[in-house]
C-alpha positions as a Python dict, from the first residue, in 0.01 Angstrom:
ca = {
    (1, 'M'): (0, 0, 0),
    (2, 'A'): (47, 72, -371),
    (3, 'G'): (-172, -137, -598),
    (4, 'T'): (-390, -266, -312),
    (5, 'F'): (-728, -178, -165),
    (6, 'W'): (-548, 85, 46),
    (7, 'A'): (-514, 292, -272),
    (8, 'L'): (-891, 355, -260),
    (9, 'V'): (-903, 441, 111),
    (10, 'P'): (-822, 818, 80),
    (11, 'P'): (-1112, 897, -159),
    (12, 'I'): (-1343, 671, 44),
    (13, 'V'): (-1250, 866, 360),
    (14, 'A'): (-1319, 1197, 182),
    (15, 'I'): (-1654, 1079, 43),
    (16, 'V'): (-1778, 931, 372),
    (17, 'L'): (-1678, 1242, 568),
    (18, 'A'): (-1844, 1469, 313),
    (19, 'L'): (-2171, 1277, 331),
    (20, 'I'): (-2163, 1269, 713),
    (21, 'T'): (-2047, 1623, 788),
    (22, 'K'): (-2205, 1795, 483),
    (23, 'E'): (-1879, 1992, 460),
    (24, 'T'): (-1685, 1958, 136),
    (25, 'Y'): (-1355, 2140, 176),
    (26, 'S'): (-1236, 1986, 503),
    (27, 'S'): (-1349, 1636, 395),
    (28, 'L'): (-1152, 1655, 72),
    (29, 'F'): (-851, 1796, 252),
    (30, 'I'): (-853, 1514, 509),
    (31, 'G'): (-866, 1263, 223),
    (32, 'I'): (-566, 1436, 64),
    (33, 'V'): (-375, 1423, 394),
    (34, 'V'): (-449, 1050, 439),
    (35, 'G'): (-337, 975, 83),
    (36, 'S'): (-20, 1181, 121),
    (37, 'L'): (68, 993, 441),
    (38, 'F'): (21, 662, 257),
    (39, 'V'): (243, 775, -33),
    (40, 'G'): (509, 921, 198),
    (41, 'G'): (520, 612, 421),
    (42, 'F'): (396, 824, 716),
    (43, 'N'): (715, 1031, 699),
    (44, 'L'): (588, 1383, 764),
    (45, 'V'): (839, 1561, 538),
    (46, 'D'): (790, 1321, 245),
    (47, 'S'): (413, 1329, 293),
    (48, 'L'): (405, 1709, 292),
    (49, 'D'): (621, 1716, -22),
    (50, 'T'): (385, 1471, -191),
    (51, 'M'): (81, 1676, -97),
    (52, 'I'): (227, 2002, -226),
    (53, 'S'): (441, 1898, -525),
    (54, 'D'): (256, 1598, -666),
    (55, 'G'): (-85, 1695, -532),
    (56, 'F'): (-176, 2063, -537),
    (57, 'I'): (92, 2194, -772),
    (58, 'G'): (44, 1897, -1004),
    (59, 'A'): (-330, 1967, -1022),
    (60, 'I'): (-295, 2341, -1079),
    (61, 'A'): (-4, 2321, -1324),
    (62, 'D'): (-163, 2056, -1544),
    (63, 'G'): (-246, 2207, -1884),
    (64, 'W'): (-588, 2044, -1907),
    (65, 'N'): (-692, 2165, -1562),
    (66, 'A'): (-564, 2516, -1633),
    (67, 'G'): (-778, 2530, -1948),
    (68, 'I'): (-1089, 2417, -1758),
    (69, 'F'): (-1023, 2677, -1485),
    (70, 'M'): (-1000, 2945, -1755),
    (71, 'F'): (-1327, 2822, -1906),
    (72, 'L'): (-1497, 2843, -1565),
    (73, 'V'): (-1381, 3199, -1509),
    (74, 'L'): (-1494, 3309, -1856),
    (75, 'L'): (-1837, 3153, -1806),
    (76, 'G'): (-1860, 3323, -1466),
    (77, 'I'): (-1787, 3658, -1632),
    (78, 'M'): (-2050, 3596, -1900),
    (79, 'V'): (-2315, 3504, -1642),
    (80, 'A'): (-2230, 3816, -1440),
    (81, 'L'): (-2259, 4033, -1753),
    (82, 'V'): (-2598, 3889, -1850),
    (83, 'N'): (-2729, 3925, -1494),
    (84, 'A'): (-2607, 4283, -1457),
    (85, 'A'): (-2763, 4378, -1792),
    (86, 'G'): (-3100, 4242, -1684),
    (87, 'G'): (-3104, 3956, -1935),
    (88, 'S'): (-3162, 3686, -1673),
    (89, 'A'): (-3446, 3881, -1511),
    (90, 'A'): (-3607, 3941, -1852),
    (91, 'F'): (-3580, 3572, -1938),
    (92, 'G'): (-3733, 3484, -1604),
    (93, 'R'): (-4031, 3713, -1670),
    (94, 'W'): (-4077, 3558, -2013),
    (95, 'A'): (-4055, 3207, -1874),
    (96, 'V'): (-4319, 3275, -1609),
    (97, 'K'): (-4561, 3371, -1887),
    (98, 'H'): (-4482, 3083, -2124),
    (99, 'V'): (-4381, 2788, -1902),
    (100, 'H'): (-4695, 2734, -1699),
    (101, 'T'): (-4627, 2415, -1501),
    (102, 'R'): (-4356, 2256, -1288),
    (103, 'T'): (-4348, 1962, -1528),
    (104, 'G'): (-4294, 2198, -1820),
    (105, 'A'): (-4011, 2374, -1637),
    (106, 'M'): (-3834, 2045, -1559),
    (107, 'L'): (-3881, 1910, -1911),
    (108, 'A'): (-3756, 2237, -2061),
    (109, 'T'): (-3443, 2210, -1845),
    (110, 'F'): (-3401, 1848, -1952),
    (111, 'L'): (-3445, 1935, -2322),
    (112, 'L'): (-3187, 2213, -2306),
    (113, 'G'): (-2944, 1977, -2135),
    (114, 'V'): (-2992, 1720, -2411),
    (115, 'L'): (-2941, 1983, -2681),
    (116, 'I'): (-2612, 2101, -2529),
    (117, 'F'): (-2441, 1764, -2569),
    (118, 'I'): (-2102, 1892, -2680),
    (119, 'D'): (-1932, 1887, -2338),
    (120, 'D'): (-2041, 1814, -1982),
    (121, 'Y'): (-1874, 2119, -1821),
    (122, 'F'): (-2025, 2346, -2082),
    (123, 'N'): (-2361, 2175, -2035),
    (124, 'C'): (-2367, 2213, -1655),
    (125, 'L'): (-2284, 2581, -1638),
    (126, 'T'): (-2485, 2694, -1941),
    (127, 'V'): (-2804, 2504, -1855),
    (128, 'G'): (-2778, 2617, -1493),
    (129, 'S'): (-2742, 2986, -1571),
    (130, 'V'): (-3020, 2982, -1831),
    (131, 'M'): (-3279, 2775, -1644),
    (132, 'R'): (-3241, 2903, -1287),
    (133, 'P'): (-3502, 3179, -1338),
    (134, 'V'): (-3745, 2928, -1490),
    (135, 'T'): (-3720, 2667, -1215),
    (136, 'D'): (-3718, 2933, -943),
    (137, 'S'): (-4046, 3076, -1072),
    (138, 'H'): (-4211, 2734, -1027),
    (139, 'K'): (-4052, 2674, -684),
    (140, 'I'): (-3837, 2385, -801),
    (141, 'S'): (-3550, 2334, -559),
    (142, 'R'): (-3196, 2407, -668),
    (143, 'A'): (-3111, 2049, -569),
    (144, 'K'): (-3365, 1921, -824),
    (145, 'L'): (-3225, 2159, -1086),
    (146, 'A'): (-2873, 2034, -1012),
    (147, 'Y'): (-2988, 1673, -1054),
    (148, 'I'): (-3150, 1740, -1393),
    (149, 'I'): (-2836, 1928, -1503),
    (150, 'D'): (-2610, 1644, -1387),
    (151, 'A'): (-2835, 1379, -1544),
    (152, 'T'): (-2815, 1550, -1885),
    (153, 'A'): (-2443, 1624, -1869),
    (154, 'A'): (-2217, 1316, -1862),
    (155, 'P'): (-2492, 1060, -1946),
    (156, 'V'): (-2596, 1252, -2259),
    (157, 'C'): (-2238, 1330, -2364),
    (158, 'M'): (-2157, 958, -2337),
    (159, 'I'): (-2417, 871, -2605),
    (160, 'A'): (-2345, 1167, -2836),
    (161, 'P'): (-2107, 1075, -3123),
    (162, 'V'): (-2001, 1441, -3155),
    (163, 'S'): (-1881, 1537, -2808),
    (164, 'S'): (-1565, 1570, -2603),
    (165, 'W'): (-1653, 1237, -2436),
    (166, 'A'): (-1672, 1056, -2771),
    (167, 'A'): (-1332, 1204, -2847),
    (168, 'A'): (-1187, 1078, -2519),
    (169, 'V'): (-1322, 723, -2566),
    (170, 'S'): (-1207, 717, -2930),
    (171, 'A'): (-858, 829, -2834),
    (172, 'T'): (-838, 559, -2565),
    (173, 'A'): (-944, 279, -2800),
    (174, 'Q'): (-781, 411, -3118),
    (175, 'D'): (-441, 244, -3083),
    (176, 'L'): (-569, -87, -2945),
    (177, 'D'): (-598, -394, -3164),
    (178, 'S'): (-979, -415, -3180),
    (179, 'G'): (-1021, -434, -3557),
    (180, 'I'): (-1234, -117, -3575),
    (181, 'S'): (-1162, 251, -3522),
    (182, 'G'): (-1212, 420, -3187),
    (183, 'I'): (-1511, 627, -3302),
    (184, 'Q'): (-1678, 321, -3457),
    (185, 'L'): (-1635, 135, -3131),
    (186, 'F'): (-1793, 424, -2943),
    (187, 'I'): (-2094, 446, -3177),
    (188, 'R'): (-2159, 70, -3179),
    (189, 'A'): (-2148, 66, -2797),
    (190, 'I'): (-2418, 337, -2758),
    (191, 'P'): (-2728, 106, -2768),
    (192, 'Y'): (-2590, -100, -2477),
    (193, 'N'): (-2510, 204, -2260),
    (194, 'F'): (-2803, 127, -2034),
    (195, 'Y'): (-2718, 372, -1755),
    (196, 'S'): (-2709, 676, -1987),
    (197, 'L'): (-3023, 575, -2178),
    (198, 'L'): (-3222, 476, -1870),
    (199, 'T'): (-3123, 798, -1691),
    (200, 'I'): (-3302, 985, -1970),
    (201, 'V'): (-3610, 764, -1920),
    (202, 'F'): (-3591, 820, -1543),
    (203, 'V'): (-3573, 1202, -1565),
    (204, 'I'): (-3865, 1224, -1809),
    (205, 'A'): (-4079, 984, -1605),
    (206, 'L'): (-3998, 1159, -1278),
    (207, 'S'): (-4090, 1498, -1427),
    (208, 'V'): (-4418, 1374, -1574),
    (209, 'L'): (-4524, 1180, -1264),
    (210, 'G'): (-4449, 1486, -1051),
    (211, 'F'): (-4321, 1333, -730),
    (212, 'D'): (-3992, 1276, -548),
    (213, 'Y'): (-3853, 1041, -286),
    (214, 'G'): (-3563, 1035, -44),
    (215, 'P'): (-3376, 1356, 46),
    (216, 'M'): (-3499, 1517, -276),
    (217, 'A'): (-3856, 1505, -148),
    (218, 'K'): (-3750, 1709, 156),
    (219, 'A'): (-3570, 1960, -66),
    (220, 'E'): (-3880, 1998, -284),
    (221, 'L'): (-4101, 2041, 23),
    (222, 'A'): (-3872, 2319, 145),
    (223, 'A'): (-3882, 2479, -202),
    (224, 'A'): (-4262, 2483, -189),
    (225, 'R'): (-4224, 2696, 125),
    (226, 'G'): (-3989, 2931, -63),
    (227, 'E'): (-3658, 2784, 55),
    (228, 'L'): (-3504, 2700, -283),
    (229, 'G'): (-3156, 2627, -147),
    (230, 'A'): (-2966, 2884, -354),
    (231, 'L'): (-2625, 2994, -223),
    (232, 'G'): (-2681, 3361, -307),
    (233, 'N'): (-2457, 3588, -517),
    (234, 'E'): (-2727, 3614, -784),
    (235, 'D'): (-2793, 3984, -807),
    (236, 'E'): (-3021, 4007, -1111),
    (237, 'Q'): (-3078, 4364, -1224),
    (238, 'N'): (-3426, 4463, -1343),
    (239, 'V'): (-3328, 4683, -1639),
    (240, 'P'): (-3632, 4830, -1823),
    (241, 'R'): (-3459, 4814, -2164),
    (242, 'A'): (-3354, 4450, -2121),
    (243, 'S'): (-3519, 4170, -2318),
    (244, 'I'): (-3488, 3794, -2332),
    (245, 'W'): (-3252, 3835, -2629),
    (246, 'D'): (-2997, 3989, -2394),
    (247, 'M'): (-2964, 3639, -2251),
    (248, 'L'): (-3041, 3422, -2554),
    (249, 'I'): (-2805, 3589, -2802),
    (250, 'P'): (-2497, 3563, -2574),
    (251, 'V'): (-2581, 3198, -2495),
    (252, 'I'): (-2632, 3111, -2864),
    (253, 'V'): (-2305, 3283, -2955),
    (254, 'L'): (-2133, 3095, -2672),
    (255, 'I'): (-2262, 2760, -2799),
    (256, 'I'): (-2160, 2832, -3158),
    (257, 'C'): (-1816, 2966, -3062),
    (258, 'C'): (-1740, 2669, -2836),
    (259, 'I'): (-1839, 2419, -3105),
    (260, 'V'): (-1631, 2605, -3362),
    (261, 'G'): (-1344, 2627, -3112),
    (262, 'M'): (-1343, 2252, -3057),
    (263, 'M'): (-1360, 2190, -3432),
    (264, 'Y'): (-1072, 2430, -3491),
    (265, 'V'): (-852, 2269, -3226),
    (266, 'G'): (-937, 1927, -3374),
    (267, 'G'): (-810, 2033, -3719),
    (268, 'F'): (-1140, 2075, -3905),
    (269, 'W'): (-1003, 2367, -4107),
    (270, 'D'): (-688, 2171, -4181),
    (271, 'G'): (-883, 1907, -4372),
    (272, 'A'): (-1010, 1675, -4096),
    (273, 'S'): (-1369, 1551, -4115),
    (274, 'L'): (-1629, 1668, -3862),
    (275, 'I'): (-1615, 1342, -3665),
    (276, 'D'): (-1234, 1327, -3679),
    (277, 'S'): (-1203, 1688, -3564),
    (278, 'F'): (-1408, 1607, -3252),
    (279, 'A'): (-1214, 1285, -3201),
    (280, 'D'): (-885, 1478, -3208),
    (281, 'T'): (-994, 1793, -3024),
    (282, 'D'): (-884, 1913, -2682),
    (283, 'A'): (-1178, 2049, -2482),
    (284, 'S'): (-943, 2230, -2241),
    (285, 'V'): (-827, 2444, -2535),
    (286, 'G'): (-1139, 2454, -2753),
    (287, 'L'): (-1380, 2563, -2479),
    (288, 'P'): (-1169, 2861, -2359),
    (289, 'W'): (-1102, 2945, -2725),
    (290, 'G'): (-1475, 2975, -2792),
    (291, 'S'): (-1578, 3126, -2460),
    (292, 'I'): (-1332, 3415, -2470),
    (293, 'I'): (-1472, 3519, -2810),
    (294, 'A'): (-1825, 3487, -2674),
    (295, 'V'): (-1740, 3699, -2368),
    (296, 'M'): (-1590, 3975, -2586),
    (297, 'F'): (-1896, 3966, -2812),
    (298, 'T'): (-2131, 3983, -2510),
    (299, 'F'): (-1935, 4277, -2366),
    (300, 'V'): (-1967, 4478, -2689),
    (301, 'Y'): (-2325, 4367, -2761),
    (302, 'L'): (-2460, 4471, -2420),
    (303, 'L'): (-2279, 4805, -2435),
    (304, 'C'): (-2426, 4872, -2779),
    (305, 'R'): (-2770, 4780, -2645),
    (306, 'R'): (-2711, 5038, -2367),
    (307, 'V'): (-2840, 4802, -2098),
    (308, 'I'): (-2515, 4823, -1900),
    (309, 'S'): (-2250, 5091, -1847),
    (310, 'F'): (-1883, 5039, -1927),
    (311, 'K'): (-1793, 5063, -1557),
    (312, 'D'): (-2051, 4802, -1456),
    (313, 'A'): (-1944, 4575, -1742),
    (314, 'T'): (-1579, 4580, -1637),
    (315, 'G'): (-1687, 4522, -1277),
    (316, 'C'): (-1843, 4194, -1392),
    (317, 'I'): (-1494, 4057, -1460),
    (318, 'T'): (-1413, 4037, -1090),
    (319, 'K'): (-1772, 3941, -999),
    (320, 'G'): (-1762, 3648, -1241),
    (321, 'F'): (-1427, 3530, -1108),
    (322, 'I'): (-1543, 3553, -745),
    (323, 'A'): (-1863, 3361, -825),
    (324, 'M'): (-1655, 3069, -956),
    (325, 'V'): (-1406, 3056, -667),
    (326, 'P'): (-1602, 2794, -463),
    (327, 'A'): (-1631, 2560, -764),
    (328, 'M'): (-1265, 2610, -853),
    (329, 'L'): (-1155, 2542, -495),
    (330, 'I'): (-1356, 2218, -472),
    (331, 'L'): (-1229, 2117, -816),
    (332, 'T'): (-868, 2183, -711),
    (333, 'F'): (-909, 1965, -402),
    (334, 'A'): (-1077, 1689, -605),
    (335, 'L'): (-803, 1693, -871),
    (336, 'T'): (-536, 1683, -600),
    (337, 'L'): (-701, 1379, -445),
    (338, 'K'): (-712, 1211, -788),
    (339, 'N'): (-338, 1271, -836),
    (340, 'I'): (-254, 1115, -500),
    (341, 'T'): (-488, 821, -562),
    (342, 'G'): (-301, 767, -890),
    (343, 'L'): (31, 760, -705),
    (344, 'L'): (-107, 484, -482),
    (345, 'G'): (-173, 263, -785),
    (346, 'A'): (-552, 244, -780),
    (347, 'A'): (-541, 162, -1152),
    (348, 'D'): (-326, -150, -1098),
    (349, 'Y'): (-553, -274, -822),
    (350, 'V'): (-869, -237, -1031),
    (351, 'A'): (-702, -390, -1336),
    (352, 'G'): (-626, -699, -1128),
    (353, 'L'): (-990, -720, -1017),
    (354, 'V'): (-1118, -719, -1375),
    (355, 'E'): (-863, -974, -1497),
    (356, 'G'): (-950, -1201, -1207),
    (357, 'A'): (-1321, -1171, -1281),
    (358, 'A'): (-1261, -1279, -1642),
    (359, 'A'): (-1181, -1628, -1518),
    (360, 'G'): (-1535, -1667, -1381),
    (361, 'L'): (-1872, -1694, -1558),
    (362, 'F'): (-1805, -1527, -1893),
    (363, 'S'): (-2158, -1408, -1968),
    (364, 'M'): (-2178, -1234, -1628),
    (365, 'L'): (-1862, -1035, -1698),
    (366, 'P'): (-2036, -722, -1842),
    (367, 'A'): (-2230, -685, -1516),
    (368, 'V'): (-1907, -727, -1317),
    (369, 'I'): (-1730, -471, -1536),
    (370, 'F'): (-2017, -226, -1477),
    (371, 'L'): (-1979, -258, -1099),
    (372, 'V'): (-1598, -231, -1111),
    (373, 'A'): (-1613, 79, -1333),
    (374, 'L'): (-1880, 232, -1108),
    (375, 'G'): (-1671, 174, -796),
    (376, 'L'): (-1352, 309, -951),
    (377, 'A'): (-1519, 622, -1091),
    (378, 'F'): (-1701, 684, -762),
    (379, 'S'): (-1388, 654, -551),
    (380, 'T'): (-1157, 849, -782),
    (381, 'G'): (-1408, 1098, -922),
    (382, 'T'): (-1299, 1051, -1282),
    (383, 'S'): (-1493, 873, -1554),
    (384, 'W'): (-1233, 948, -1823),
    (385, 'G'): (-961, 799, -1606),
    (386, 'T'): (-1184, 498, -1538),
    (387, 'F'): (-1250, 400, -1898),
    (388, 'G'): (-891, 493, -1981),
    (389, 'I'): (-785, 221, -1735),
    (390, 'L'): (-1050, -40, -1817),
    (391, 'I'): (-1092, -25, -2197),
    (392, 'P'): (-740, -163, -2266),
    (393, 'I'): (-822, -447, -2023),
    (394, 'V'): (-1172, -521, -2153),
    (395, 'L'): (-1082, -536, -2524),
    (396, 'P'): (-844, -837, -2504),
    (397, 'V'): (-1086, -1026, -2276),
    (398, 'F'): (-1358, -1022, -2545),
    (399, 'Q'): (-1136, -1026, -2855),
    (400, 'N'): (-1285, -1358, -2976),
    (401, 'N'): (-1643, -1265, -2895),
    (402, 'P'): (-1751, -950, -3089),
    (403, 'D'): (-2108, -953, -2950),
    (404, 'L'): (-1994, -950, -2590),
    (405, 'L'): (-1719, -701, -2679),
    (406, 'M'): (-1974, -424, -2744),
    (407, 'I'): (-2165, -511, -2427),
    (408, 'G'): (-1843, -517, -2222),
    (409, 'I'): (-1723, -182, -2358),
    (410, 'S'): (-2067, -30, -2297),
    (411, 'A'): (-2069, -167, -1942),
    (412, 'C'): (-1730, -6, -1883),
    (413, 'L'): (-1850, 332, -2017),
    (414, 'A'): (-2185, 314, -1836),
    (415, 'G'): (-2020, 224, -1505),
    (416, 'A'): (-1774, 512, -1547),
    (417, 'V'): (-2059, 758, -1609),
    (418, 'C'): (-2262, 620, -1317),
    (419, 'G'): (-1971, 647, -1073),
    (420, 'D'): (-1895, 996, -1201),
    (421, 'H'): (-2261, 1090, -1157),
    (422, 'C'): (-2269, 969, -795),
    (423, 'S'): (-1928, 1082, -669),
    (424, 'P'): (-1893, 1395, -453),
    (425, 'I'): (-1538, 1444, -586),
    (426, 'S'): (-1636, 1421, -954),
    (427, 'D'): (-1563, 1736, -1152),
    (428, 'T'): (-1894, 1705, -1340),
    (429, 'T'): (-2087, 1678, -1012),
    (430, 'I'): (-1904, 1987, -887),
    (431, 'M'): (-1993, 2174, -1207),
    (432, 'A'): (-2360, 2078, -1172),
    (433, 'S'): (-2361, 2223, -819),
    (434, 'A'): (-2199, 2540, -953),
    (435, 'G'): (-2447, 2562, -1240),
    (436, 'A'): (-2745, 2539, -1005),
    (437, 'N'): (-2565, 2753, -742),
    (438, 'V'): (-2652, 2503, -468),
    (439, 'N'): (-2456, 2353, -180),
    (440, 'H'): (-2244, 2074, -325),
    (441, 'I'): (-2316, 1810, -60),
    (442, 'S'): (-2686, 1892, -79),
    (443, 'H'): (-2672, 1812, -451),
    (444, 'V'): (-2482, 1487, -393),
    (445, 'S'): (-2706, 1358, -114),
    (446, 'T'): (-3032, 1436, -297),
    (447, 'Q'): (-2931, 1286, -631),
    (448, 'L'): (-2762, 972, -493),
    (449, 'P'): (-3085, 767, -443),
    (450, 'Y'): (-3194, 855, -798),
    (451, 'A'): (-2860, 761, -954),
    (452, 'L'): (-2845, 436, -755),
    (453, 'T'): (-3199, 345, -866),
    (454, 'V'): (-3096, 367, -1232),
    (455, 'A'): (-2766, 191, -1152),
    (456, 'G'): (-2950, -104, -998),
    (457, 'V'): (-3177, -143, -1302),
    (458, 'S'): (-2875, -107, -1535),
    (459, 'F'): (-2691, -383, -1348),
    (460, 'V'): (-2985, -619, -1403),
    (461, 'C'): (-2991, -522, -1772),
    (462, 'Y'): (-2622, -614, -1808),
    (463, 'I'): (-2685, -953, -1648),
    (464, 'I'): (-2964, -1015, -1900),
    (465, 'A'): (-2760, -875, -2191),
    (466, 'G'): (-2476, -1116, -2119),
    (467, 'F'): (-2712, -1404, -2202),
    (468, 'I'): (-2961, -1280, -2462),
    (469, 'R'): (-2735, -1015, -2627),
    (470, 'S'): (-3016, -795, -2759),
    (471, 'W'): (-2995, -429, -2668),
    (472, 'A'): (-3357, -358, -2769),
    (473, 'V'): (-3503, -627, -2542),
    (474, 'C'): (-3279, -526, -2251),
    (475, 'L'): (-3363, -159, -2294),
    (476, 'L'): (-3737, -230, -2297),
    (477, 'I'): (-3701, -442, -1983),
    (478, 'G'): (-3496, -166, -1819),
    (479, 'A'): (-3748, 107, -1907),
    (480, 'A'): (-4032, -109, -1771),
    (481, 'M'): (-3838, -166, -1448),
    (482, 'I'): (-3774, 209, -1412),
    (483, 'L'): (-4145, 285, -1450),
    (484, 'A'): (-4240, 5, -1211),
    (485, 'V'): (-3999, 135, -945),
    (486, 'L'): (-4131, 490, -980),
    (487, 'F'): (-4495, 380, -957),
    (488, 'V'): (-4417, 178, -644),
    (489, 'M'): (-4230, 470, -488),
    (490, 'R'): (-4515, 708, -573),
    (491, 'S'): (-4766, 470, -418),
    (492, 'R'): (-4558, 452, -99),
    (493, 'A'): (-4523, 830, -91),
    (494, 'R'): (-4901, 872, -116),
    (495, 'D'): (-4957, 612, 157),
    (496, 'A'): (-4712, 799, 381),
    (497, 'E'): (-4893, 1127, 318),
    (498, 'A'): (-5228, 962, 397),
}
C-alpha cells in the first residue's frame, strides 16, 4: 500500500466522514485507525503500536508542534485576560459607534488580516479575538468571520516576502540548483500566485456586494435572527474603567514582540539582514518567544490599570488553557493523521504523478501541478509539506524554461495554499475555527464553495498562463471571472428570493 493511492485513503476517509457527520474528533480518529491498520498490515498489535508511537506520541513530541501548542496556550491566556479586564467589551462598544455597516465590519476584518501577514497561526487567533465583537454587533455569522480570517491567513502569508511562509519556501528551494536564491524564487513567483491574489479579490467583492451563496447564506440568515454560531466560553466583563486601549495595547505589544521574536530566532541581532532573518527563523520558537513576553506585559499592564484583580488575572491562566483545548485536540488528531499518511508514502505517490504529467503537454503542466498540489494539501492537511514535496520535483522539470519555472513554482504554492484552505484537517483551518470560536465543520462546509470558486478560476488562469505567460493579463482575466461569477450568483439568489 505504500507509495500508492491507498496512502491517501485514510485522510480521505476522515474528511468524508467529517463532512457527512459534522463531527470532527471521531472522524479524524477513524482516519487514524484506518491508516494505522494499513501501516501495520492489519496486525492489531503492530497497528496499535504505529498509532501510539509513530502517530500520537510523534505528533506531541515533535519540537515544532510543541512550540505551536505553547503559542496557542499563551494566546488563549492573553484573550482571557483582555476579556476579563473588559477590554473586548470596550472595543465592541467603540466598534458599534464607529463601524456602521456590515460591509465596513467585514472589510475591517479583512484589512486587519492583511496587516497581520507575519504568520498564519498568529493571524487567525489575533484577528479572531479582536474582530469578534465588531462582527457580532453587525450580526455577521461566526462562520463568515472564520472564512474571512482563513482567507487572509495562508493566502496572504504566501504572498508576503517577510513571513514564516516565505521562510519555509525559501528554505525548501535554497539548496536546489535553480540558479537563484530561495527568497528570490519566492518573490518572483508572487505575481503568478493566482489563488492567493484572487482570494483577496473575492473577499473584497463579496463584502462590497453584500450577499452569500451555498451553506454560508444559511449561516448568515441564521445570524440575522441572532444565531451567530458561537461555541460559547466568551465571558466578556463589562468593567466601567476599561477602555479600548485595554485591548489594543496588548494586541500591539503582541504583534511587535512576535515579530521581534522571529527576527531574534532568525539571527537578526547576530548580523543577518531582515529578509535573511525571516528566511532562517523558526516560527515555533519565535512566536512563543514573543507571546510569553506579551502575556507578562499584559498581566502587569492590566493590574496597573486596576481593571482586574490579581486573583482574577491568575485565574485567566487556566481559563485560557481550557479555551484552547478543543483546538489543540483537533490539531493533535490532524498531526497524527499526517504522520501516518507520511508513513504510507503519500509523497512518493504524488511525486510519481507529477513526473508522469511532465511527459504530456508541457504548457498545461502548471495547471496540472496546481491540481496535484491542491489534492495533496487537501488530503494531508499540510501546505508546507506539499510544497516541500513538489518544489524539488518542479524545479528540474522547468530548468531549461525560466518563464514556465516561475509559473510552475507559483502553481505549486497556490495549489498548496488552496488545499490547505479547503481541508478540514489543515492546522490553519483549525486555527481559523478557533479564532472565530465556531464549530470546525461548520466553518469547513460554509467556506468550501467559496474556496472552490476561486480554485476553479485559478485553474483556468494557469491554463492561460502556460500559453501566454503574462501574469498581468491572467490576473485581469481571473479578476473579471471572479466578478462575473459573483454577479451571476447574486442574480440567481435574487431570483430565488423573488
